[in-house]
Each structure stands twice: as C-alpha cells, then as structure tokens.
C-alpha positions in Angstrom: -14.6 14.1 7.1 -16.3 10.8 7.9 -15.8 8.3 10.7 -14.5 4.9 8.6 -15.2 1.6 10.1 -13.0 -1.7 9.3 -15.4 -3.8 10.9 -16.3 -5.6 7.8 -13.0 -7.0 7.4 -12.0 -7.4 11.3 -14.8 -9.0 12.2 -14.2 -11.7 10.1 -10.9 -12.8 12.3 -10.8 -13.1 16.2 -8.2 -15.2 16.3 -6.2 -16.9 19.9 -3.0 -15.8 19.8 0.0 -18.5 19.4 2.5 -19.2 22.2 4.9 -16.1 22.4 7.6 -16.1 19.3 10.9 -15.4 20.1 12.1 -11.4 19.8 15.7 -11.7 19.5 17.7 -12.3 16.1 19.4 -15.6 16.5 22.1 -15.1 13.7 23.0 -19.0 13.9 19.0 -19.9 13.3 19.2 -18.2 10.2 19.0 -20.5 6.8 20.9 -19.3 4.0 18.7 -19.1 0.8 18.8 -22.1 -1.4 20.5 -22.1 -4.2 17.6 -22.3 -6.2 16.1 -19.3 -4.9 17.1 -15.9 -7.3 17.3 -13.4 -4.6 16.4 -9.9 -6.0 18.4 -6.9 -3.8 16.6 -4.2 -6.3 13.1 -3.6 -6.9 11.3 -5.3 -9.9 11.9 -2.7 -12.5 12.8 -5.4 -14.9 9.7 -5.2 -17.0 10.7 -1.5 -17.2 7.5 0.6 -17.6 5.4 -1.9 -15.9 3.4 -1.9 -12.9 3.3 -6.0 -12.6 1.7 -6.0 -8.6 0.4 -4.4 -5.5 2.3 -0.9 -5.3 4.5 -1.7 -8.3 6.6 -4.1 -7.1 7.8 -6.4 -4.0 8.7 -3.6 -1.7 5.5 -1.4 -2.4 7.5 1.1 -3.7 4.7 2.7 -6.0 7.1 4.5 -8.1 8.4 4.4 -11.5 10.7 6.4 -13.6 7.7 7.3 -16.0 6.6 11.1 -15.3 3.2 12.1 -16.9 3.0 16.1 -17.7 0.4 17.7 -19.5 -3.2 18.1 -19.8 -4.9 14.1 -20.1 -7.0 13.2 -22.8 -9.3 9.9 -22.0 -8.6 7.5 -24.4 -11.1 4.7 -23.3 -13.2 3.6 -20.2 -14.9 0.7 -19.1 -17.3 -0.8 -15.8 -17.5 -3.3 -14.3 -20.9 -5.3 -12.6 -18.7 -5.2 -9.4 -16.5 -2.5 -7.9 -13.1 -3.8 -6.9 -12.0 -3.9 -3.4 -10.9 -0.2 -2.2 -7.8 -1.4 -1.6 -7.3 -3.3 -4.9 -5.1 -1.6 -7.5 -4.7 -2.6 -11.5 -1.6 -4.1 -12.7 -0.5 -3.1 -15.9 2.4 -5.4 -17.8 3.5 -5.2 -21.7 0.4 -3.6 -22.9 -2.4 -5.2 -21.3 -4.6 -4.2 -17.7 -5.1 -6.7 -14.9 -7.8 -6.5 -12.4 -9.5 -8.4 -9.7 -12.8 -7.8 -8.9 -15.4 -8.3 -6.0 -17.4 -10.6 -8.3 -14.6 -13.3 -8.2 -13.2 -12.6 -11.2 -9.4 -12.0 -13.1 -10.2 -10.0 -16.4 -7.3 -8.9 -18.4 -8.0 -5.6 -20.6 -6.4 -4.6 -24.0 -4.1 -1.7 -23.0 -4.9 0.8 -26.0 -8.7 -0.4 -26.8 -9.9 -1.5 -23.0 -11.6 -4.4 -25.3 -11.6 -7.2 -22.7 -8.9 -10.0 -24.0 -9.8 -12.7 -21.3 -11.7 -13.5 -17.9 -11.2 -16.0 -14.9 -13.5 -16.8 -12.1 -11.9 -17.7 -9.0 -15.2 -18.8 -7.5 -15.2 -16.0 -4.4 -14.6 -12.4 -4.1 -11.0 -10.9 -4.7 -9.9 -8.0 -2.9 -6.4 -7.9 -3.5 -4.1 -6.9 -7.0 -3.3 -9.5 -9.2 0.8 -10.2 -9.3 1.7 -10.5 -12.8 5.3 -11.7 -13.0 7.6 -13.9 -15.1 4.1 -14.6 -17.9 2.2 -15.9 -14.9 -0.4 -13.9 -13.3 -1.1 -14.8 -9.4 -4.2 -13.9 -7.4 -5.5 -15.2 -4.1 -9.2 -14.7 -3.4 -11.1 -14.4 0.3 -11.9 -18.0 0.4 -8.1 -18.8 0.2 -7.9 -20.1 -3.0 -4.6 -19.7 -4.8 -4.8 -19.5 -8.5 -1.6 -19.1 -11.2 -3.1 -18.4 -14.7 -1.0 -18.1 -17.5 -0.9 -14.2 -19.5 -3.5 -16.0 -21.9 -5.9 -16.8 -19.2 -5.1 -20.5 -19.0 -5.2 -22.2 -15.2 -1.7 -23.4 -14.6 -2.1 -24.3 -10.9 -4.4 -24.1 -8.0 -4.2 -24.5 -4.1 -6.4 -23.8 -1.1 -5.6 -22.1 2.3 -7.4 -23.0 4.9 -8.3 -19.1 5.8 -9.0 -16.4 3.5 -6.9 -14.0 2.3 -7.5 -9.8 2.0 -4.0 -8.7 1.4 -2.4 -8.9 -2.0 0.8 -11.2 -2.4 3.8 -10.0 -3.3 6.2 -11.8 -5.6 9.9 -11.9 -6.1 12.4 -14.3 -7.0 10.3 -16.9 -8.1 8.0 -17.3 -4.5 5.0 -15.9 -4.0 4.1 -14.3 -0.2 1.0 -13.8 1.5 -0.8 -14.0 5.1 -4.1 -14.9 6.1 -6.7 -13.6 8.2 -6.7 -17.0 9.9 -2.8 -16.0 11.1 -0.5 -18.0 8.8 1.9 -16.7 6.3 2.7 -18.5 3.4 5.5 -18.8 0.7 4.6 -20.7 -2.6 6.9 -21.5 -5.7 5.6 -19.2 -8.4 6.1 -21.9 -11.1 4.3 -24.6 -9.8 2.5 -24.6 -6.3 0.0 -27.6 -6.8 1.3 -29.2 -4.1 1.5 -26.7 -1.1 3.3 -24.0 -0.1 6.8 -24.3 0.2 6.8 -23.2 4.0 4.2 -21.7 6.6 4.8 -20.1 9.6 1.8 -19.0 12.1 1.7 -15.9 14.1 -2.0 -16.5 16.0 -3.1 -13.4 14.6 -5.2 -11.7 11.4 -2.7 -10.7 8.9 -4.5 -7.9 6.5 -1.2 -6.2 5.4 0.8 -7.2 2.3 4.4 -8.3 2.9 7.8 -6.6 1.6 10.7 -8.8 0.1 13.9 -7.0 1.1 17.4 -8.9 0.6 16.8 -12.2 1.9 13.6 -11.2 4.0 10.1 -11.0 3.9 8.5 -8.6 6.6 4.7 -8.0 7.5 2.7 -6.9 10.0 -0.3 -8.7 12.1 -3.1 -7.9 14.3 -1.4 -8.9 17.1 0.4 -5.5 16.7 4.0 -7.2 15.6 5.9 -6.6 12.6 7.9 -10.1 11.4 10.4 -10.9 9.2 11.1 -14.1 7.9 13.6 -15.9 6.0 12.2 -16.0 2.3 14.1 -19.6 1.8 13.0 -21.5 4.7 10.4 -19.2 6.8 12.6 -19.5 9.5 11.8 -16.5 12.1 14.5 -13.7 11.6 13.2 -11.1 14.2 9.8 -10.1 15.7 8.9 -6.5 17.1 6.1 -5.0 18.4 4.7 -2.2 16.7 3.0 1.2 18.0 -0.7 1.8 17.8 -3.6 -0.3 17.7 -4.4 -2.0 14.6 -2.1 -2.5 11.7 -5.5 -2.5 9.4 -4.1 -2.5 5.8 -1.2 -0.5 6.7 1.1 -1.9 4.3 4.5 -1.5 4.7 7.2 0.1 2.7 10.8 -1.0 2.2 14.0 0.7 0.9 16.7 -1.6 -0.4 19.1 1.2 -0.7 18.8 2.5 3.4 17.8 -1.1 4.2 14.6 -0.1 6.3 10.8 -0.4 6.9 8.3 1.7 7.0 4.9 0.3 9.1 1.8 2.5 9.2 -0.7 1.4 12.2 -4.0 2.8 13.8 -3.9 4.5 16.8 -5.8 3.4 19.6 -8.5 5.0 20.3 -9.6 7.0 23.5 -12.4 8.5 24.3 -12.2 12.7 23.7 -15.0 14.7 24.9 -18.1 13.0 23.2 -16.5 11.6 20.2 -15.0 8.0 20.1 -11.2 9.1 18.7 -8.2 8.5 19.9 -6.5 11.3 22.1 -5.2 13.4 19.7 -6.5 13.0 15.7 -5.9 14.4 12.6 -8.4 17.5 13.5 -5.7 18.6 16.4 -3.1 19.4 13.5 -5.4 20.7 11.3 -5.4 23.4 13.5 -2.2 24.4 13.9 -0.3 26.7 11.9 3.8 27.3 11.7 6.7 25.8 10.1 6.6 21.9 9.8 9.2 22.0 12.9 7.0 23.3 15.2 3.8 21.4 14.5 6.2 18.0 14.5 7.7 18.9 17.9 4.1 19.8 19.5 2.8 16.5 18.2 6.3 14.7 19.5 5.5 16.4 23.1 1.9 15.0 23.3 2.4 11.5 21.6 5.5 11.3 23.5 3.2 10.9 26.5 1.5 7.5 25.3 3.9 6.6 22.2 3.1 3.3 22.6 -0.8 4.1 21.9 -1.0 7.3 20.0 2.2 6.9 17.5 0.7 5.5 14.5 4.0 4.6 12.4 7.5 3.6 12.8 10.9 2.9 10.7 12.7 -0.2 11.7 16.1 -1.8 10.4 15.5 -4.4 8.3 18.0 -6.5 9.2 17.4 -6.2 12.8 13.7 -4.8 13.7 14.9 -2.4 16.1 13.4 1.4 15.6 14.5 4.7 14.9 14.2 6.7 17.5 15.3 10.0 16.5 14.9 12.4 13.6 15.4 16.3 12.6 12.8 18.1 11.2 13.2 20.6 8.9 13.5 24.0 8.7 14.5 24.5 12.1 16.9 21.3 12.7 14.4 20.3 15.5 15.0 17.0 17.0 12.5 14.6 17.7 11.7 10.8 19.1 9.8 9.1 16.5 8.1 9.9 13.5 5.0 12.3 14.8 2.3 10.8 12.9 -1.1 10.0 14.9 -4.5 9.1 13.1 -6.7 7.0 12.9 -8.5 6.3 9.4 -5.8 8.1 8.0 -3.6 4.5 8.3 -4.9 3.5 5.0 -3.1 6.2 3.2 -0.5 4.1 1.1 2.9 5.7 0.9 5.5 5.8 -1.6 9.3 5.8 -1.8 10.3 8.4 -4.0 14.5 8.2 -5.2 14.8 4.5 -3.3 15.3 6.4 -0.4 12.8 8.9 0.7 9.7 8.3 1.9 6.6 10.5 1.0 3.7 10.4 2.9 0.6 13.0 3.6 -0.1 13.6 7.5 -0.6 16.4 10.0 -2.3 17.9 7.0 0.9 18.1 5.3 3.2 16.6 2.5 5.9 15.2 3.8 9.2 13.5 2.8 11.1 11.7 5.1 14.5 10.8 4.4 15.2 7.1 5.3 19.0 7.5 5.0 19.5 11.1 7.1 16.1 10.6 9.3 15.5 13.9 8.3 11.2 14.9 8.0 11.2 18.1 5.5 8.2 19.1 3.2 8.5 19.1 -0.8 8.7 22.8 -1.1 10.7 26.0 0.3 8.8 27.3 2.9 7.7 24.8 4.6 4.3 26.2 5.4 2.3 24.2 2.8 -0.8 22.6 4.2 -3.4 20.0 3.2 -3.5 17.5 0.4 -2.6 18.2 -3.6 -5.1 16.4 -4.6 -8.7 16.8 -2.8 -10.3 14.2 -0.9 -10.4 12.3 2.4 -8.3 9.9 4.1 -8.1 7.1 1.5 -6.4 8.9 -1.6 -3.5 6.2 -2.4 -0.4 8.0 -4.0 2.5 6.9 -6.6 5.1 8.5 -8.1 6.4 8.8 -11.5 9.5 10.5 -12.1 9.7 13.4 -9.8 6.0 13.8 -9.1 3.5 12.4 -6.8 -0.3 11.3 -8.1 -3.7 11.3 -6.7 -7.0 10.8 -8.2 -10.9 11.2 -6.5 -13.9 12.0 -7.8 -13.2 13.8 -10.8 -10.2 15.3 -10.4 -6.5 13.8 -10.9 -3.5 15.4 -9.7 -0.1 15.8 -9.3 2.7 17.3 -6.7 6.2 17.9 -8.1 8.3 16.8 -5.3 11.4 18.4 -6.4 9.7 22.2 -6.2 6.1 21.3 -4.4 4.5 22.9 -6.9 0.8 21.2 -7.4 -1.0 20.8 -10.7 -4.3 19.4 -12.0 -3.9 16.3 -14.7 -7.9 16.2 -15.3 -10.7 17.9 -13.9 -11.0 20.4 -10.8 -9.6 21.0 -7.7 -12.4 21.1 -5.6 -14.4 21.0 -2.6 -15.0 17.7 -0.2 -18.3 17.5 -1.7 -16.8 17.3 -5.4 -14.7 14.3 -4.3 -18.1 12.5 -4.9 -18.7 13.7 -8.2 -17.8 10.5 -10.5 -16.1 11.0 -13.3 -19.0 8.2 -15.2 -22.2 7.7 -13.2 -21.7 5.0 -10.9 -22.3 1.5 -12.2 -25.1 -0.5 -10.4 -23.9 -3.1 -8.2 -24.6 -4.9 -4.9 -20.9 -3.7 -3.6 -21.2 -7.3 -1.7 -18.2 -7.8 0.8 -17.4 -4.5 -0.3 -14.8 -2.7 2.4 -15.7 -0.7 4.2 -19.0 -1.4 3.0 -21.2 1.7 1.6 -19.1 1.4 -0.9 -18.7 5.5 -1.3 -15.3 5.1 -0.8 -14.5 3.0 -4.1 -14.9 6.3 -5.2 -11.2 6.7 -5.8 -8.4 4.3 -6.4 -4.6 4.4 -7.3 -3.6 6.5 -10.1 -0.6 4.8 -11.8 1.3 5.4 -14.8 2.4 2.8 -16.8 3.4 1.6 -20.3 3.1 5.4 -21.9 -0.2 5.9 -19.9 -2.2 6.6 -17.1 -5.2 4.2 -15.5 -7.5 5.4 -12.9 -10.0 3.1 -11.3 -13.3 4.0 -9.2 -17.0 3.7 -8.9 -16.6 0.2 -10.8 -15.1 2.3 -14.1 -11.2 1.7 -15.4 -10.0 4.7 -17.1 -7.2 5.2 -19.4 -5.8 8.6 -20.6 -3.3 9.7 -22.7 -0.7 12.5 -21.9 3.3 13.3 -22.1 5.3 10.7 -20.6 8.6 11.0 -20.1 11.5 8.7 -18.3 13.2 10.5 -15.5 16.5 8.9 -14.3 17.6 11.1 -11.6 
C-alpha cells in the first residue's frame, strides 16, 4: 500500500473561519420551500437506466436496478489527451456519455460507438462530474465557472463564482447545489442562473465534498469538520453538527431517503505511530486481525472509543436533526458497539453505495460491510462473516457502484462484482491479481501532463467508477473510456 497526499487540493485553501454558526435546530426559522420548487423525495430514477450525475443521483446512492452478469465484451474505447480527475465520473443519459476532463473540456460521446458528438471548452480544468438532468448539462470548473449547456452542446447560461470548485454539483428539483474551496455554498436555478445564485451560505472553510439532497434539505461537509443542512428553497440553516476525524478530503456523503439518514466519511487525525506518520491505528492493524466481524468490530470500537473524536472516521446522522447514531449491533454475535468502527487515513476516498435504499455498502477493515440504516445492524454479505479483503483487487481508491443485487468495481485490467445477497465474487473482465497487477492498464496510458491532477502523480487515475447504464457497462482509467457489452437484467427487489 502507498501513502497518498491530498496536498494538491487542500493546499489551495487555507481560509479563516467565520463566526460560529448556530448548532441547534430552530424549527420556527425554517422556511417552507416556495411553490415553484419541485421537491423530490425519491432518488432520481425517472431516467430509468440512466446515470445522470455524480454517484447516480442527488443522494449519491451509486445504485441502479440494472444488474450485469456474464463475461464482458469490449464494444469500444476512446482515449483523451488529458486524464480525468481521479474523483470524476462519467454521466450516461439517453444513449450518450458525458465526460468532464482536466483539460477543461466537456465531451459528449455516442454511447453505442464512442464517436465524439460535441465538445465544449470551459476554459479551466474540471475535476467534477457533469450533471445531465432535464435536458441540460451542468458543470463547474476549478476556476468557479458555472456552465449549463443543452444536450446538443450549446451554451444556455453561465456564471462565475469567486472561488474554485472541486466537488461535483448535485441537481434536483430545478436547483443545482455545490460548494467552493472559498467556503461558500451555492444554489442556482438550473433553467437560468446567469443572474447569479438563488441563494448562498458561507461556512468559512473549504468545501470539497459533493452535497446530498434529502427531502427539503441539502447537506454537505466542510473542512472545519462540521456537517451542514440547509433549506433547499431559502438556504436557511437547519442544523450544523461536528464531524469526527481530521479532514473531509472528498468524503462525499450518502443519503438514505427511506430511513432519513446521512452517512458522512472523513479521515482520521494523523498521529505518530513508531517511525511513520499515521494515525494511532490504521488499516494495517485491522488487516492483522482474524475472527468474526463482531470480534473485530468490538476490538476496533474499544480502541477508537478511547479517542473517538479523532479516530472514528465515519458517522451516520439523522437528516432532520443532525444527531449522530451512537449504537450499533454487529453480526454474527449481535455485539453492541458505540459507533461505526471504521478508522482510516486514505481509505476515506472509497465511495460507498446504497443498496435497496437503506443498506450502506462499504469496504472497510479489509472486509465488505453492510450497514443497515433502518436497524443499525452491521453485517457482511456472506454467511460465515469471515470474508476478508476486497472483491476487486486494488488500493484504497476503488469506488463502488451497485446494479441490482451486485456491487461493481474496476482497477487495472480487472473488473469484478460482489453478489450482495450471497457474498459470492466473480470476474467480469480480466484476472483477479496482485496489487502490482493493479497498475497493468487495459490499454497503455494516454500521454498526458496530468496537470493539476490529484493526487498529482497520475497513478491513481488507473481506476475509475465502473457503472452499468443504458444496458451497457462503462469504465474509465488512464485517460481511456471503455464501453462493454454484457447481459443486463432489471432487478426490482
């Protein structure tokens, strides 16, 4: 395993905090959404098999009903002169693939052939995923330029905010939400935001996480280690709550509409351990432990509990009040612990997914873990609860998506799945190999300067989100976009 650094992004922002914000929920101060606002309480599956924005929807579920099985066949691939940002994804909508790149361009590809349909240059690097919703393509670059295009590539409107944007916008109900490294959170009218934001809210600290929309609230995390929920219609503060850990570092939250809960992921505080600069207990301590998930979780909870504010790097909160969940039971022995027993440093970059609307799927403690947000029960997707390591080989930055009852991931030459109902894993493409094999690309990397890339060496761009959309599979790495054919069925339960 290799240490990663977030200095490229984080060093861009060292901002003074504003005056302390109120923490309590003042129900009398909450403003009802105006009549023009279309509040959607479900994730955005209206486009059916589409993958319209970062992590699929404004709740970051990263899940669709399209389940992929059987071996994959490469349909097409296309390389680009610059590599996408390691935290960017593809958007796939109505037979077209949308890509935002570090060269500042938004590119639209034909989903069946890979042919370029159109390109638009925003003028500065883009480290985010386009949001393609209601016939519009929304993107924000690191210079703060907000651009909304038609699906034919024509400029509809634009506006520039006074600080850079590194996390993808969330689009729902006619509004686009995002925060900046300057510490201000914005809401724009998606139909025409040329006149400026509908509202803005300053938090005084870098915002490098993508927001989630849940009910009438939009929630996000900031580098002052606080989570915020704002009223979607007015921007009024609904609640603010402290987060454990030391940095948010692109730990994008996930919202569950059916349970009214939000998961936040952070990085644990760095502390000295022997001769290495790591937090007191890290993933390597978990790797050496054997036994049931219950026993490992109890051991971790006891260790983390001695200094939970620094070492617990994940929390689930009530979306209405911001109050954290402080008790879980762990399978198979129904052990009771005082919080999520997850402690990591660069594993905070793993993007979780939401299975069946209420079950949070995570890769942690070298195990595949499911947190049932309705029952507060932690388990593994296999009968004996002894499964270790990942279903797809790889380092800490392999994001996961879900299609039907399967989780998907890809790195190097390998794309694999995990059956969440049985715990069985299998390959879709390539061979399940060693970590050294993770650096073996499907195609030789595209020559690129990787300018302003993150973490900066380009190596982490060897993986990307493997998604199933529009009846095909799509994957991006090393500057290449791949499209695969396979057997796709719709799973309704």
